[in-house]
C-alpha positions in Angstrom: -13.4 172.1 66.9 -13.9 169.9 63.8 -16.7 167.5 63.3 -16.3 163.8 62.7 -14.4 163.0 59.4 -15.6 160.8 56.7 -13.4 158.2 55.0 -13.7 157.2 51.4 -12.2 153.8 50.5 -9.6 152.9 47.9 -8.2 149.8 46.2 -4.8 148.5 45.2 -3.8 146.0 42.5 -0.9 143.6 42.0 0.6 142.2 38.8 1.5 138.5 39.1 3.8 138.6 36.1 6.7 140.4 37.8 9.6 138.5 39.4 9.1 138.1 43.2 11.3 139.9 45.6 12.0 138.7 49.2 13.7 141.3 51.3 15.8 139.5 54.0 17.1 141.5 56.9 18.4 141.2 60.5 21.1 142.6 62.7 22.9 139.2 63.1 24.3 138.7 59.6 25.5 135.2 60.2 22.0 134.0 60.9 20.6 136.1 58.0 23.1 134.7 55.5 22.4 131.2 56.7 18.7 131.7 55.8 19.8 133.2 52.4 22.0 130.2 51.6 19.1 127.9 52.6 16.8 129.6 50.1 19.4 129.3 47.4 19.8 125.6 48.1 16.1 125.1 47.8 15.9 127.1 44.5 19.3 127.5 42.7 17.6 129.8 40.1 17.2 132.5 42.8 19.4 135.6 42.5 20.7 136.8 45.9 21.7 140.5 46.0 23.9 141.5 48.9 25.7 144.8 49.7 28.7 145.2 51.9 28.5 148.8 53.3 31.5 148.7 55.6 33.1 151.4 53.4 30.0 153.4 52.9 31.2 156.5 54.8 34.0 156.7 52.2 31.4 156.4 49.4 32.2 152.8 48.5 30.1 149.7 48.7 30.6 146.1 47.5 27.8 144.4 45.6 27.7 140.6 45.3 25.1 138.7 43.3 24.8 135.0 43.9 22.8 132.1 42.5 22.7 128.5 43.8 25.6 127.7 41.5 27.9 130.4 43.0 28.9 134.0 42.6 27.4 135.7 39.5 29.2 139.1 40.0 31.2 140.8 42.7 31.7 144.5 42.1 32.9 147.6 43.9 30.5 150.5 43.6 31.4 154.2 44.2 28.6 156.5 45.4 28.3 160.2 45.2 27.6 160.4 48.9 28.2 157.9 51.7 24.9 157.0 53.2 22.2 154.3 53.1 19.8 156.5 51.2 22.3 157.0 48.5 23.1 153.2 48.3 19.4 152.5 47.9 18.8 155.1 45.3 22.0 154.8 43.3 22.7 151.0 43.4 20.2 148.7 45.2 17.1 149.8 43.3 18.8 150.0 39.9 20.3 146.6 40.4 17.0 145.1 41.2 15.4 146.8 38.1 18.3 145.5 35.9 18.0 141.9 37.1 14.2 142.0 36.7 14.7 143.1 33.1 17.5 140.7 32.2 16.2 137.7 34.2 12.4 138.1 34.3 11.9 134.4 35.0 14.1 134.4 38.1 13.0 135.5 41.6 15.1 137.8 43.7 16.3 137.9 47.3 17.7 141.1 48.7 19.8 140.6 51.8 20.1 143.9 53.7 23.2 145.0 55.6 22.9 144.5 59.3 22.2 148.2 60.2 19.6 148.8 57.4 16.0 149.0 58.5 13.5 147.4 56.1 11.2 150.4 56.3 13.9 152.5 54.5 13.8 150.0 51.7 10.1 150.0 51.4 10.1 153.8 51.3 12.7 153.7 48.5 10.7 151.2 46.5 7.6 153.3 46.8 9.1 156.8 46.1 12.5 156.6 44.4 12.3 156.2 40.7 14.5 154.1 38.4 14.3 155.3 34.8 11.2 157.3 35.6 9.3 154.5 37.4 9.2 152.9 40.8 11.0 149.5 41.0 7.7 147.9 42.0 6.6 148.3 38.4 9.3 145.6 37.6 9.3 143.4 40.7 6.6 142.2 43.1 7.6 142.6 46.7 6.5 139.4 48.3 7.7 139.6 51.9 9.9 141.5 54.3 11.6 138.8 56.4 13.7 139.6 59.5 16.0 136.9 60.9 16.6 137.0 64.6 19.4 135.1 66.4 17.8 133.4 69.4 20.9 133.5 71.5 21.6 137.2 71.1 18.0 138.7 70.9 17.6 139.8 74.5 21.1 141.3 74.7 20.3 143.2 71.5 17.0 144.6 72.7 18.6 145.7 76.0 21.7 147.2 74.5 22.4 150.9 75.1 25.3 151.0 72.6 25.2 153.5 69.8 26.0 152.3 66.3 28.7 155.1 66.2 30.4 153.7 69.3 30.4 150.3 67.7 31.9 151.7 64.5 29.0 150.4 62.4 27.0 153.6 61.8 25.6 153.9 58.3 26.1 157.7 57.8 27.8 160.7 59.4 24.5 161.7 61.0 23.5 158.2 62.1 22.7 158.5 65.8 20.7 155.2 66.3 21.3 152.7 69.0 21.7 149.0 68.4 18.4 148.4 70.1 16.7 151.0 67.8 17.7 149.0 64.8 16.8 145.6 66.2 13.2 146.6 67.2 12.5 148.4 63.9 13.7 145.4 61.9 11.5 143.2 64.0 8.4 145.4 64.0 8.4 146.2 60.2 8.7 142.6 59.2 5.7 140.6 58.0 7.7 137.4 58.6 10.1 136.7 61.5 12.6 133.8 61.5 13.8 132.9 65.0 17.1 131.2 64.2 18.7 128.7 66.5 18.1 127.8 70.2 19.0 129.5 73.4 22.0 128.1 75.3 19.8 128.5 78.5 17.5 125.8 77.3 14.0 125.2 75.8 12.2 127.5 78.2 14.4 130.5 77.2 13.9 129.7 73.5 10.2 129.7 74.1 10.5 133.0 75.9 12.2 134.6 72.9 9.4 133.3 70.7 6.8 134.8 72.9 8.7 138.1 73.1 8.8 138.3 69.3 5.1 137.6 69.1 4.3 140.3 71.7 6.5 142.8 69.9 5.1 142.1 66.4 1.8 140.3 66.7 1.0 141.0 63.1 4.0 139.0 61.8 4.1 135.3 60.9 6.8 133.6 63.0 9.0 130.7 61.8 11.4 128.9 64.2 14.4 127.1 62.8 16.1 125.4 65.7 17.5 122.1 64.4 21.1 121.5 63.4 19.9 120.2 60.1 17.6 122.6 58.2 15.0 121.4 55.7 15.7 123.9 52.9 12.5 123.0 51.0 10.3 123.5 54.0 11.9 126.8 55.0 11.6 128.1 51.4 7.9 127.1 51.4 7.4 129.1 54.6 9.2 132.2 53.5 8.7 132.6 49.7 5.6 133.2 47.6 3.6 134.1 50.7 2.3 137.5 49.5 2.5 138.7 53.1 3.7 142.2 52.3 1.0 144.9 52.5 2.5 148.2 51.3 -0.5 150.1 52.6 0.3 149.2 56.2 1.5 152.3 58.0 4.7 152.6 59.9 4.7 151.2 63.5 4.3 154.5 65.3 1.4 155.5 63.1 -0.4 152.2 63.3 -2.7 153.4 66.2 -3.7 156.6 64.4 -4.6 154.6 61.3 -6.8 152.2 63.2 -4.4 149.2 63.2 -3.6 147.3 66.4 -0.6 148.8 68.0 0.0 145.8 70.2 -1.7 143.1 72.2 -3.0 143.3 75.8 -1.7 140.1 77.4 -1.3 141.1 81.1 -0.8 137.5 82.2 2.8 136.5 81.9 3.7 133.8 79.3 7.3 132.5 79.8 7.7 135.7 81.9 6.7 138.0 79.0 3.9 140.6 79.6 2.4 142.9 77.0 -0.1 145.6 78.1 -2.0 148.3 76.3 -2.8 151.6 77.9 -5.6 153.7 76.4 -7.4 156.8 77.7 -9.4 159.8 76.4 -8.0 162.2 79.0 -4.9 164.1 78.3 -1.7 163.7 80.3 -0.6 166.5 82.7 2.9 167.4 81.3 4.7 167.8 84.6 3.3 164.6 86.2 4.1 162.6 83.0 7.6 164.0 82.9 8.2 163.1 86.6 6.9 159.5 86.0 9.0 158.7 82.8 11.7 156.7 84.6 9.2 154.7 86.6 7.0 154.0 83.6 9.8 152.3 81.6 11.8 150.8 84.5 10.9 147.1 83.6 10.1 147.6 79.9 12.0 146.2 77.0 9.9 148.0 74.3 7.1 150.6 74.4 5.6 152.6 71.6 2.6 154.5 70.6 1.2 158.1 70.7 -0.3 160.4 73.3 -1.6 163.9 73.9 -0.5 166.5 76.4 -3.0 168.9 78.0 -0.5 171.7 77.4 -0.1 170.9 73.7 -3.6 169.9 72.7 -3.0 170.1 68.9 0.0 167.8 68.7 0.1 164.0 68.3 3.2 163.0 70.3 5.0 159.9 69.3 6.4 157.7 72.1 9.2 155.1 71.4 11.3 153.4 74.0 14.1 150.8 73.4 17.5 150.0 74.8 17.0 152.2 77.8 16.2 155.3 75.8 12.9 157.1 75.3 12.2 159.2 72.2 9.3 161.5 71.9 8.5 163.5 68.7 5.7 165.0 66.7 3.4 162.9 64.5 1.6 166.0 63.3 -1.7 167.4 64.4 -4.9 165.8 65.7 -7.7 166.0 63.1 -9.9 167.8 65.6 -7.3 170.6 65.7 -7.4 171.0 61.9 -9.9 172.7 59.5 -12.0 170.3 57.5 -10.2 171.0 54.2 -6.9 169.8 55.6 -8.3 166.3 56.2 -7.6 165.6 52.5 -3.9 165.5 53.3 -4.2 162.5 55.6 -4.9 158.9 54.6 -8.4 157.6 54.1 -7.7 155.0 56.7 -6.9 157.6 59.4 -10.1 159.5 58.6 -12.0 156.3 58.9 -10.3 155.3 62.2 -11.0 158.8 63.6 -14.7 158.6 62.5 -15.3 155.3 64.2 -13.8 156.5 67.5 -14.8 160.2 67.5 -15.7 161.8 70.8 -17.9 164.9 70.9 -15.5 166.6 73.3 -12.1 165.2 72.7 -12.5 164.5 68.9 -9.9 162.0 67.8 -7.4 162.8 70.7 -6.5 159.9 72.9 -3.7 157.9 74.5 -2.6 154.7 72.9 0.6 153.1 74.3 1.8 149.5 74.4 4.4 148.2 76.8 6.3 144.8 76.5 8.6 143.5 79.2 9.8 140.6 81.3 8.0 140.2 84.7 6.3 143.5 84.1 3.6 144.5 86.6 0.8 145.8 84.3 -1.5 146.9 87.2 1.2 149.0 88.7 2.1 150.5 85.3 -1.5 151.4 84.6 -1.8 153.0 88.1 1.3 155.1 87.4 0.1 156.2 84.0 -3.5 156.9 85.2 -2.0 159.1 87.9 -0.5 161.3 85.2 -3.9 162.0 83.5 -5.8 165.1 84.3 -8.2 164.9 87.3 -11.9 165.8 87.0 -11.2 169.2 88.5 -8.4 169.8 86.0 -10.6 168.8 83.1 -13.2 171.2 84.3 -10.7 174.1 84.1 -10.6 173.8 80.3 -8.0 174.2 77.6 -7.1 177.8 78.4 -5.9 176.7 81.8 -4.1 173.7 80.4 -2.1 175.8 78.1 -0.6 177.7 81.1 0.7 174.5 82.8 4.4 174.3 83.5 5.5 172.1 80.5 8.9 170.3 80.5 8.2 169.3 77.0 7.6 172.8 75.7 9.3 173.3 72.3 10.2 169.6 72.0 7.7 168.8 69.3 7.9 171.2 66.3 5.7 170.5 63.3 7.1 167.7 61.2 8.2 168.5 57.6 6.4 166.8 54.7 8.9 165.2 52.4 7.6 165.5 48.8 10.7 164.2 47.0 10.7 160.6 48.2 14.0 160.7 50.1 14.7 157.9 52.5 16.2 158.5 56.0 19.8 157.3 56.2 
């Protein structure tokens, strides 16, 4: 078992001379486009880039560039392959780079198609090269803004529909649900715009605001509920904020990197409850498997990571949305790796592990957050605690744990490391 890791620090720099890029996304495109038009009204010099990917599976997208004065260009683009990754690599990033070179004094807004997750764009900006360099050499990513339609938010989060069933999947192998897309758009954003009001009244509008805050407590929230929108004020709230932090890890890795995974607010606010479950003890695989339905019965969103006694080397990701639970491998715990392999993980993860290192468990622990309406946090914690190993089971040791009947056996193969900067479609 490895000793506690050390964590050197690093620094990043930003160049203020590059055009600013605001990435604007959201599943409800009417609301998202309304925000985009408002930004153009506030600053007619802005260039808005928008891609219609309704024909993407046939290898065709439509690119429209607008300014405050109207349409600058409207072109049909043919791709070598029909997927979001190809669109980002072959047209979105080159378009941003071209506009930054030809109009260095004009800021940019990239409006994402409804089923595109902002994390895919961030990965492309970081890893996919345009003329031998990342697009961030030419533009400064200012903020990732997600627009949420107040009236439809709860239905979207509760939806069990697959994008394929809705006919809006972004690639042949796109198996995401509508709820998957909505939660990832919300949770990656550094700025959330709650657009409109609920037809159920002010209380329900407030409830949607609290729900967003519980789901993404790290994001700045802006509510636009009036019939008449102050374009100047909204532009001030959304642009030139410098809120994007490229070093921030993906949501499921936040806990491993020492970032807050969620907030513990067990007292309901407008009916919304958020509770964090943490423990050093491992889960018994069979008891956890039997409790899965009960654990997520009243949950809108849960996420995090855990460790199973029967698979003590593997960090298991936990992600629930839209009635479906996904569990996968996030790699290996540091305590299960030789010291020289720690160089392959981030400095931040090594630091987080060092600060929370346990002589027996190492960096292994449970870290899960649950968000729901009228959720009973005490009952949830009792259920999860009952899935942990007892004192007697802990005393049996790892050799015994490895022989437990494990319904999750073979479910978490080691994750592949992508060294070519490809972006999931």
